[in-house]
N, C-alpha and C positions, 0 to 999 in steps of 0.2 A: 519383726518380720522373720519367719522361719527360714532355715537353710534352703528348703525346697522352693520357697517363693523367690529367694534371691537367685537361685539357679535359673528359674523360669523367666525372670525379667530380662529383656534384651539389653545388650551393652549399649552405652551411649554412643552416638555417632561421633566420629572424630571431628567432623566439621563444626559441631556445636561447641567444641572447646577452643576453637580459633578466636582470636581477638576480632571484634566487630569491624575494625578497619580492613582487616584481611578479607573477611567475608564480603564486605561491600565492594572491594576491588575485584574479587572473583565474579560477583554478580554483575558488576558494571561491564565486564567483558563478554557477557552472554548476549545473544541477539534478543531484541525486545520481544520477538515472537515467542520466546521461551518463558517470558515472565508470568503468563497466566498459569503455566504448569508449576513453575518455581513457587508461586504464591500458595500452592496447595501443600507444600512440604511442611510448613509450620507457620504459626502466627508471627514468629520473628522474621521469617523470610518474606511473608506477605507485607509486613510493615516496611522492610528494607526496600523491596522492589517498587513500592508506592511512594517512597520518600523522595523529596526534591533533591536530596543530597546526591543520589545516583545520577539523575538527569542533568542537574544544573552544574555539578562540579566534576564528579568522578568520570563519567563517560567522556566528557569533553577533554579533561586533562590527560586521560589515557589514550585519546585518539580513537575511541570506540563508538563515536556517534554514527547514526544511520538515518536515512530518510524514511519517514512514515507518512503514508497518505491517509488523510481523514476526509471522509465524505459525509455531507449533510443531506440526508434523504427526506423526501416529502411523500407521505402516504396519500395518494389521490382519493382513496375511498373514505378514509376516516379523517383526513386533513390533520394528521399528526406528524410532527417532525421527529425524525429518528436519527440521532448521531450514530455513525458507523465508520469502521475502518475500511484501508479501501484500500456542481460546477457550471461553469459557463459552457455554452456550445462551442466556443473557440478559446484557444489558449496560446500563450507565447512561450517558445523554447529557444534559447540562444538568439533572441531578438528576431525570430521568425514566427509569424502568425500562422496557426494551423486550424483548420476546421473541416468537418465532414460535409461534403456537398451532397445533399439528399437527392437532388434532381439527377445528377450524373453518377451517383454512387461512388464517388471518388474522395480520397483524402487530399485536400489542397493546402498549399503553403504560399504565403506572401513574403517575398524577400525584399526588405526595405532598401537595401543597397542597390539591387537591380531594378527595383520598382516594378515588379511583375509578379503575377500569380503563376503557379505551376502545380502539376499533379505530382504527388510524392510517389516515387518509383519503388519497386521491390515488394509491394504489399498485395499482389494479385490474389494469393491464396487466402489471406486474411479478409480481404474485401469480398471475395466470393463466399467465404463462410458467413460473413455478416449479412449478405444478401439472402443466403439460404435460411438463415435463422429468422428472417422476416422481423427484424428488430423494430420495436416500437419507439425506441429513442437511442441516441448515441451521444456521448460527451467526450471531448478531448480535454486532457488534463496534463499539466506540466508536473513532472515528478522526478526530482533528483537529476535534472539535465536530460531526462528522457521524456518521451511522449507516451501517455497512457490512454488507451481507448476503453471506455466503460460503456457497455451497451446492454440494453434490455432484450430478453428473449421471452416473450409472453409475460404473464402477470407475476410469475413467482420466481424468476431467476434473472440474474444479471451476470455478465462475464467481464473479465479484465484481460487486456493484452498490453504488455509493455513493449514499446518500439524504440530502439536506438536509432539515432539519425546521423547521417553522414552527407556532407556536401562534396560532391565529386567534381571532376574537371568539367568546366562549362557551366558550373553553378547548379547542376541538377541535384535535387535532394532525394536521397535513398533511405528507406527504412528497413530495419531488420527486426523481426518479431521474436520475443522471448516469452516462453510460457511461464506464468506464475503458478506456484503450487496451489493457490486459492483461485484457480481458473473459473470454477463454477460456484458462485455464491447464491445459495437458495434463500430467499426471503419471502415470508408469508405476507403477501400484500402487493398492491400495485404502486410501486414507488418510482419517483423520478428524482434526479439529482438536482439539488438547489445550489450547493456550493461545495468546493473541494479545497483542501489546504495541504500543502507539502510542508511538513514540520521535521526539523532535524533534532533528534533526541539522543 
């Protein structure tokens, strides 16, 4: 190799000279949502972020685990199942049953201690948005101690809203909406949710 060629070649990245254990510890501290981009850096990084070592041991031992919502979708048109990240029409969060009442357009909860149904308060804006969107379906999903509403808007899109829950004086259940960064997920096809799973990774 000539001197000119040596000058043109980029210097090696400092991270490539680190021991593999150190690199794994660094990657284990990253949010899982960053893993697809990290896997594009190199074949070595792709292999590491897909390794069971990161999920089964490192992330757990470092206290870096996080909840991931996986949703199993069914394509009504082609009858093809499509795994996707992200159920039943009702779900349980902290021993309370939640479901969306289509007839009254309300989110309802059943408290087994009080043995009664009630309307979840504090979600007027969200429920108005759902009514305006003319949703073709809506699912309630338990995710990391919170309630997630997944709802379809036409044939090609579905939306997600995360709701934190609070039981106030008198046993009233109140919800507070948080926007997810992936609030509008566009999918080519007419899909419904068959099953959802909250996984800690």
